[in-house]
C-alpha positions as CSV (number, residue, x, y, z in Angstrom):
1,X,67.7,99.8,95.8
2,X,65.6,98.0,98.2
3,X,68.0,95.7,100.0
4,X,66.2,92.4,100.6
5,X,67.8,89.3,102.6
6,X,65.4,87.3,101.0
7,X,66.9,86.9,97.6
8,X,68.9,84.0,97.1
9,X,68.2,83.0,93.4
10,X,70.9,81.6,91.5
11,X,71.8,83.9,88.6
12,X,71.4,82.3,85.0
13,X,75.2,83.6,84.0
14,X,74.6,82.3,80.5
15,X,72.5,84.8,79.7
16,X,73.7,87.7,81.8
17,X,76.8,90.0,80.8
18,X,80.4,89.5,82.4
19,X,80.0,91.9,85.6
20,X,82.7,92.2,88.0
21,X,81.0,92.6,92.0
22,X,81.2,96.6,92.9
23,X,83.2,97.0,95.8
24,X,82.6,99.9,98.3
25,X,85.5,100.4,101.0
26,X,85.0,102.3,104.2
27,X,87.9,103.8,105.1
28,X,91.0,105.3,103.4
29,X,93.6,104.3,105.5
30,X,97.0,102.2,104.9
31,X,94.0,99.0,104.6
32,X,91.7,100.7,102.3
33,X,94.0,102.6,99.7
34,X,95.9,99.2,99.5
35,X,93.1,97.2,99.0
36,X,91.6,99.9,96.2
37,X,95.1,99.9,94.4
38,X,95.1,96.2,93.9
39,X,91.3,96.0,93.2
40,X,91.8,99.0,90.5
41,X,94.5,96.7,89.2
42,X,92.4,93.8,88.6
43,X,89.9,95.7,87.1
44,X,87.7,95.2,89.6
45,X,85.0,98.7,90.2
46,X,85.3,100.1,93.5
47,X,84.7,103.2,95.4
48,X,86.5,104.4,98.6
49,X,84.6,106.8,101.5
50,X,86.6,108.3,103.8
51,X,84.9,110.6,106.7
52,X,87.6,113.2,107.0
53,X,87.2,116.2,105.0
54,X,90.9,116.2,103.9
55,X,94.1,113.8,104.4
56,X,96.3,114.8,106.9
57,X,99.7,113.3,107.5
58,X,99.6,112.1,110.9
59,X,101.4,109.4,112.4
60,X,105.0,108.2,113.2
61,X,106.9,105.5,111.6
62,X,106.6,102.1,110.2
63,X,108.5,99.1,109.8
64,X,107.9,96.9,106.3
65,X,110.3,94.0,105.8
66,X,109.9,90.8,103.2
67,X,106.6,90.2,104.2
68,X,105.5,93.2,101.5
69,X,108.1,93.5,99.4
70,X,106.4,91.1,97.1
71,X,103.6,93.1,96.5
72,X,105.5,96.4,96.4
73,X,107.2,95.0,93.7
74,X,104.4,93.9,91.5
75,X,102.2,97.1,92.1
76,X,105.5,98.6,90.7
77,X,105.6,100.6,94.0
78,X,108.9,99.1,95.6
79,X,111.5,101.3,94.0
80,X,110.1,104.3,95.3
81,X,109.0,103.3,98.7
82,X,112.9,102.1,99.0
83,X,113.4,105.5,97.9
84,X,112.0,107.2,100.7
85,X,113.0,104.9,103.3
86,X,115.8,103.8,105.5
87,X,117.3,100.9,105.7
88,X,117.2,99.2,109.3
89,X,119.7,97.1,110.8
90,X,119.5,96.9,114.4
91,X,116.7,97.8,117.0
92,X,118.5,99.5,120.0
93,X,117.4,99.4,123.8
94,X,118.3,102.1,125.9
95,X,118.2,103.3,129.4
96,X,118.0,107.0,130.7
97,X,121.4,107.6,131.0
98,X,121.7,107.5,127.4
99,X,123.2,104.3,127.7
100,X,122.8,100.8,125.3
101,X,121.5,97.9,127.0
102,X,121.5,95.8,124.2
103,X,120.2,95.4,120.5
104,X,118.1,93.3,118.3
105,X,119.5,92.7,115.3
106,X,117.9,92.1,111.7
107,X,120.9,91.2,109.7
108,X,120.8,88.7,106.5
109,X,117.2,89.0,105.7
110,X,117.9,89.9,101.8
111,X,119.8,86.8,101.9
112,X,117.4,84.5,103.7
113,X,113.6,86.2,103.1
114,X,114.3,88.0,99.8
115,X,114.6,92.1,101.2
116,X,115.5,94.1,104.1
117,X,113.3,95.8,106.2
118,X,113.1,99.5,106.3
119,X,111.8,102.3,107.9
120,X,109.6,104.5,106.4
121,X,107.2,108.1,107.3
122,X,104.0,106.8,107.5
123,X,103.0,110.0,105.3
124,X,105.5,109.2,102.9
125,X,104.2,105.6,102.3
126,X,100.3,106.9,102.3
127,X,101.1,109.4,99.6
128,X,102.7,106.7,97.3
129,X,99.5,104.3,98.1
130,X,97.2,107.7,97.4
131,X,98.7,108.2,94.1
132,X,97.6,104.6,93.0
133,X,94.2,105.4,92.9
134,X,92.4,107.2,90.5
135,X,91.1,110.5,92.8
136,X,87.3,109.8,91.2
137,X,87.1,106.5,93.3
138,X,88.2,108.6,96.6
139,X,85.4,110.5,97.9
140,X,86.0,112.7,101.2
141,X,83.7,113.8,104.3
142,X,81.6,110.2,104.0
143,X,80.5,109.6,107.5
144,X,78.7,106.7,107.0
145,X,75.2,106.7,109.1
146,X,73.8,103.2,108.1
147,X,73.9,100.2,106.2
148,X,72.3,97.2,105.2
149,X,72.9,94.3,102.9
150,X,71.2,91.3,101.7
151,X,70.6,88.9,99.1
152,X,71.2,92.2,95.9
153,X,73.7,93.9,97.2
154,X,74.7,96.6,100.0
155,X,73.3,100.3,100.6
156,X,75.1,103.0,102.3
157,X,73.8,105.9,103.6
158,X,76.1,108.9,104.7
159,X,75.9,112.2,106.9
160,X,75.4,114.2,103.8
161,X,72.0,112.9,102.6
162,X,73.9,110.8,99.9
163,X,73.9,106.6,99.4
164,X,75.8,104.3,97.8
165,X,75.1,101.0,96.2
166,X,77.2,97.8,96.0
167,X,77.9,94.0,95.8
168,X,80.5,94.0,98.3
169,X,80.9,96.4,101.7
170,X,85.0,96.3,103.4
171,X,85.3,98.1,106.5
172,X,88.5,99.5,106.6
173,X,87.8,102.3,109.1
174,X,89.9,101.1,111.7
175,X,90.1,100.2,115.3
176,X,86.5,102.0,116.1
177,X,85.2,101.1,112.5
178,X,81.5,102.4,112.1
179,X,81.0,98.9,109.5
180,X,81.9,96.8,112.0
181,X,79.5,98.2,114.5
182,X,77.0,98.5,112.6
183,X,77.3,94.7,111.4
184,X,77.6,93.6,115.0
185,X,74.6,96.0,116.2
186,X,72.6,93.4,113.5
187,X,74.3,90.6,114.4
188,X,73.5,91.4,118.1
189,X,69.8,91.6,117.5
190,X,69.8,88.2,115.8
191,X,72.2,86.4,118.9
192,X,74.6,85.8,116.1
193,X,77.4,87.6,118.0
194,X,79.8,86.0,120.2
195,X,80.0,87.5,123.5
196,X,83.7,88.9,123.2
197,X,83.3,90.7,120.1
198,X,80.7,92.9,122.1
199,X,83.0,93.8,124.6
200,X,84.7,97.2,124.5
201,X,88.2,97.5,122.7
202,X,91.0,96.8,125.8
203,X,93.7,99.3,126.1
204,X,96.6,99.5,128.5
205,X,98.5,102.8,126.5
206,X,98.4,105.6,125.3
207,X,101.0,107.7,123.5
208,X,102.2,110.7,121.4
209,X,103.2,109.8,117.9
210,X,104.7,112.7,115.5
211,X,107.4,113.8,113.1
212,X,109.8,116.7,113.5
213,X,110.8,119.0,110.5
214,X,113.8,118.2,108.7
215,X,116.7,118.4,111.0
216,X,120.6,119.6,110.7
217,X,123.6,117.6,111.3
218,X,124.2,120.4,114.3
219,X,120.4,119.7,115.8
220,X,120.1,115.6,115.2
221,X,124.3,114.3,114.0
222,X,122.6,110.8,113.9
223,X,120.0,112.2,110.9
224,X,123.9,112.0,108.8
225,X,123.8,107.5,109.1
226,X,122.6,105.9,106.3
227,X,120.8,103.5,108.1
228,X,117.8,104.4,110.0
229,X,118.7,104.8,114.1
230,X,115.7,102.9,115.6
231,X,116.1,103.3,119.4
232,X,113.6,102.5,122.4
233,X,114.2,104.0,125.4
234,X,113.2,102.3,128.9
235,X,112.0,104.5,131.9
236,X,113.8,103.8,135.1
237,X,110.7,103.6,137.7
238,X,108.0,105.4,135.7
239,X,105.7,104.3,133.4
240,X,107.0,104.8,130.3
241,X,109.2,104.4,126.9
242,X,109.9,106.3,123.9
243,X,111.0,105.4,120.6
244,X,113.0,107.4,117.7
245,X,113.6,106.9,114.4
246,X,115.7,108.5,111.9
247,X,114.1,109.3,108.5
248,X,115.4,109.7,104.7
249,X,113.5,113.0,105.1
250,X,116.6,114.0,107.8
251,X,113.2,114.4,110.3
252,X,112.8,112.2,113.2
253,X,109.7,110.2,114.2
254,X,108.6,109.4,117.7
255,X,106.6,107.4,119.7
256,X,106.2,108.0,123.6
257,X,104.2,105.5,125.4
258,X,102.6,105.6,128.6
259,X,101.7,102.6,130.2
260,X,98.5,103.0,132.4
261,X,97.4,101.6,135.4
262,X,93.6,101.6,137.6
263,X,93.9,105.3,137.7
264,X,95.6,106.8,135.0
265,X,93.3,104.5,132.5
266,X,90.5,106.4,133.9
267,X,91.8,109.9,133.2
268,X,92.4,108.9,129.8
269,X,89.2,107.5,129.1
270,X,87.7,110.2,127.6
271,X,90.0,109.8,124.6
272,X,89.0,106.6,123.8
273,X,86.4,107.7,121.1
274,X,88.6,110.8,120.2
275,X,90.0,111.8,116.7
276,X,94.0,111.8,116.1
277,X,94.7,115.5,116.7
278,X,96.8,118.1,118.4
279,X,94.0,119.5,121.1
280,X,94.6,116.5,123.4
281,X,98.7,116.3,122.9
282,X,99.7,119.1,124.6
283,X,99.1,118.2,128.3
284,X,101.3,115.0,127.9
285,X,104.0,116.7,125.8
286,X,104.4,118.3,129.1
287,X,104.8,115.5,131.5
288,X,107.6,114.2,128.9
289,X,109.5,116.9,128.1
290,X,112.7,116.2,130.1
291,X,113.1,112.4,128.9
292,X,116.3,112.0,127.1
293,X,117.2,111.3,123.8
294,X,120.4,110.1,122.3
295,X,121.4,111.8,119.0
296,X,124.7,111.5,118.4
297,X,125.8,114.5,120.0
298,X,127.4,115.7,123.1
299,X,124.6,118.0,124.2
300,X,121.6,116.8,126.1
301,X,118.7,116.3,123.5
302,X,115.9,115.5,125.1
303,X,112.0,115.3,123.8
304,X,111.5,119.0,124.5
305,X,113.3,119.3,121.7
306,X,111.9,116.8,119.4
307,X,108.3,118.5,120.1
308,X,109.7,122.0,119.6
309,X,111.6,120.6,116.3
310,X,107.3,119.3,115.3
311,X,104.9,121.2,113.8
312,X,102.4,121.3,116.6
313,X,99.5,119.9,114.2
314,X,101.9,117.0,113.5
315,X,101.8,115.8,117.3
316,X,98.9,113.8,118.3
317,X,97.7,111.7,121.4
318,X,96.0,107.9,120.6
319,X,94.9,105.4,122.4
320,X,96.8,102.0,122.0
321,X,94.2,99.0,121.8
322,X,94.7,95.6,121.6
323,X,92.0,92.9,120.6
324,X,91.4,90.4,117.8
325,X,87.9,89.9,116.8
326,X,86.6,86.7,116.0
327,X,83.7,87.7,113.8
328,X,85.2,89.2,110.3
329,X,82.5,88.9,108.1
330,X,78.6,88.0,107.2
331,X,76.9,88.3,104.0
332,X,78.1,90.9,101.5
333,X,80.2,92.5,104.4
334,X,84.0,92.1,105.4
335,X,86.8,93.5,107.8
336,X,90.4,94.4,107.3
337,X,93.2,95.7,109.1
338,X,92.6,97.5,112.6
339,X,88.6,96.9,112.1
340,X,88.9,93.0,112.8
341,X,92.5,93.1,114.4
342,X,94.3,95.9,116.7
343,X,98.0,95.4,117.5
344,X,100.3,97.5,120.0
345,X,102.5,99.5,117.3
346,X,105.8,98.1,119.5
347,X,105.7,95.1,117.2
348,X,105.5,97.1,114.3
349,X,103.2,94.9,112.6
350,X,99.7,96.6,112.1
351,X,100.7,98.3,108.7
352,X,101.8,95.1,107.2
353,X,99.3,92.6,108.7
354,X,96.3,95.3,107.1
355,X,98.4,95.1,103.5
356,X,98.7,91.1,103.9
357,X,94.6,91.4,104.7
358,X,94.2,93.7,101.6
359,X,96.4,90.9,99.3
360,X,94.4,87.9,100.3
361,X,90.7,89.4,100.2
362,X,91.8,90.6,96.4
363,X,92.9,87.7,95.3
364,X,89.5,86.0,96.5
365,X,87.4,89.0,95.1
366,X,88.9,88.6,91.7
367,X,88.4,84.9,91.9
368,X,84.4,85.6,92.4
369,X,82.6,84.6,89.6
370,X,80.3,87.2,87.6
371,X,77.5,88.1,89.2
372,X,78.3,87.0,92.8
373,X,75.7,85.8,94.8
374,X,75.3,86.4,98.4
375,X,76.7,82.7,99.1
376,X,79.6,82.8,97.2
377,X,80.6,86.0,98.6
378,X,80.4,84.7,102.0
379,X,82.0,81.7,101.0
380,X,85.1,84.3,99.6
381,X,85.5,86.0,103.2
382,X,85.6,82.5,104.8
383,X,88.7,81.6,103.4
384,X,90.0,85.1,103.5
385,X,89.8,84.4,107.5
386,X,90.8,80.9,107.4
387,X,94.2,82.1,105.7
388,X,94.3,85.0,107.7
389,X,93.9,84.2,111.1
390,X,96.8,82.1,112.1
391,X,99.1,84.7,111.2
392,X,97.6,87.7,112.9
393,X,96.7,85.7,116.0
394,X,100.9,85.7,116.0
395,X,101.5,89.3,115.0
396,X,99.0,89.9,117.7
397,X,101.2,87.5,120.0
398,X,104.6,88.9,119.3
399,X,103.3,92.9,119.6
400,X,102.4,91.5,123.0
401,X,105.3,90.6,124.1
402,X,107.4,93.7,122.8
403,X,105.0,95.8,124.0
404,X,105.3,94.0,127.8
405,X,109.3,94.6,127.3
406,X,109.2,97.8,127.3
407,X,106.8,98.7,130.1
408,X,107.8,98.7,134.2
409,X,106.7,95.7,135.6
410,X,108.4,92.6,136.8
411,X,107.6,90.7,134.0
412,X,108.7,93.2,131.7
413,X,112.2,93.2,133.4
414,X,111.8,89.4,132.9
415,X,111.5,89.9,128.9
416,X,114.4,92.4,128.5
417,X,116.7,90.1,130.9
418,X,115.7,86.7,128.4
419,X,116.4,89.3,125.2
420,X,119.5,90.3,125.9
421,X,120.8,86.6,126.2
422,X,118.6,85.1,123.8
423,X,120.5,83.1,121.5
424,X,121.2,83.4,117.5
425,X,119.8,80.4,116.6
426,X,116.6,81.6,118.9
427,X,116.2,84.8,117.0
428,X,116.5,83.1,113.5
429,X,113.7,80.8,114.5
430,X,111.4,83.6,115.9
431,X,111.8,85.6,112.4
432,X,111.3,82.4,110.3
433,X,107.8,82.2,112.1
434,X,106.7,85.9,110.7
435,X,109.4,86.3,107.4
436,X,107.7,83.2,105.8
437,X,104.7,84.6,105.3
438,X,105.0,86.8,101.7
439,X,102.1,87.2,100.2
440,X,101.5,88.0,96.8
441,X,99.2,89.2,94.3
442,X,98.0,86.1,92.3
443,X,96.9,87.8,89.3
444,X,99.5,90.1,88.6
445,X,103.2,89.0,87.4
446,X,105.1,87.3,90.1
447,X,108.6,88.6,91.3
448,X,111.7,86.4,91.8
449,X,111.9,85.9,95.2
450,X,115.8,85.3,96.3
451,X,115.5,84.2,99.7
452,X,117.0,80.9,100.6
453,X,113.8,80.4,102.8
454,X,110.8,79.8,100.4
455,X,107.6,81.8,101.2
456,X,105.0,79.5,102.8
457,X,102.0,78.1,101.2
458,X,99.3,80.5,100.1
459,X,96.1,79.4,99.6
460,X,94.7,82.5,97.6
461,X,97.4,82.6,95.0
462,X,94.9,79.8,93.2
463,X,92.1,82.2,92.8
464,X,91.5,83.0,89.5
465,X,89.6,85.3,87.9
466,X,86.4,84.3,85.9
467,X,87.6,85.6,82.8
468,X,90.8,83.2,83.1
469,X,88.6,80.4,84.1
470,X,86.9,80.7,80.6
471,X,90.4,80.8,79.0
472,X,91.1,77.6,80.6
473,X,88.2,75.9,79.7
474,X,88.5,77.4,75.7
475,X,92.5,76.0,76.1
476,X,91.5,73.0,77.9
477,X,88.9,71.8,74.8
478,X,90.9,73.3,72.2
479,X,93.9,70.6,73.1
480,X,91.3,67.9,74.1
481,X,90.0,68.8,70.4
482,X,93.8,68.7,69.1
483,X,94.7,65.4,70.7
484,X,91.3,63.9,68.8
485,X,92.7,64.6,65.5
486,X,96.4,63.5,66.4
487,X,94.4,60.7,67.4
488,X,92.6,60.0,64.2
489,X,95.6,61.0,61.9
490,X,97.7,58.4,63.5
491,X,95.0,55.6,63.4
492,X,94.5,56.6,59.8
493,X,97.7,56.6,59.0
494,X,98.6,53.3,60.4
495,X,95.3,51.7,58.5
């Protein structure tokens, strides 16, 4: 296919068959799989392209609450999600002496917002989402070399010599998105890229992430407790914080964060573009082996024990970039998840916001007319960003505060001092700002939201598929004719 930007004609849809736009998704992470699942349920053609040759169960634990529960329930995966997760009601902040400093409570969420919060190991949720995607639509080993877009479609070229054509291109390929880089390069040449979007991703933290094998009660007694034991330990006079989470699989997920200064930033800059993997992790493991961990045992469990219980290929060292990009779309190309907004994991909102992106974007793509032209597609993308941007900025701010709270600076100590003394009403107000955003899929049967706090207004719920619009017109026309006949009958009777 030859991509021609000059093609701007309006289709005569009255003589064309009903064709939904074909969506090309680059990236098979949580954002890409969520969007693929939703498009599949809408009957919209899609393909997912992933550069990796195989899917590896890397990562740590993730937190999900009432903000994703409606979508999980609509897609029929909520019960399975709960079965592989552990409920979490508190986040405990501890010191290096294994003493509890204070707790942040998450009580009453089901009554107020319709669902409780859960901690789930990333590989488990990934597996659930992966099984929602027909395997013929998932293509591995597809590294994007170049992309073109114009009035008549999009074209991807891969390193294996193959190509893919479609109507919409979605960059769901993470913080160093190839789709974003290709889009921004084009916009920069055309002098349409904001200056800030052209700057490198800022980062102030690196971390180790992973998950142990299933543990025994003797090794880690807290593994037996029904609730997730979510603990954050803050280093004393050292630039580190570490988190542990017990899972439903009797494993312990962990994150060890190193807060960088000017010197350590230079030392870690080589990892900026590296893949998640074990080769970069071993040196950092040795540096933090002696860090104490609370396990419910009198034995002095350390991060070294956690590492020894973890398969080496499941420990990764990663950069923790933080940025909200200004440019999310152009023409037929759009970005979702980490490709357009990257949060520090301290806030626990990165995965949920990627799924919120997928919900809103799927609603608006489903609402496009048959054979949409580039202007109509771009209009849907504009509505997508308009609906999401304020929520994204709130999530970015809250993540930055929680990241600061675990750090070694004076500002961090002040945040912790305030957090210890924050009144319950102020905490509830902060929760309302986040948990009132409970987006739903417009074209799937709605689920009853039993929360006493109603969900915030969601503009994309009004998006309707073109076949639904036609039904509405037919029904409306029938009702008008019916009313005319009734009026005529009444008139004749009166006469």
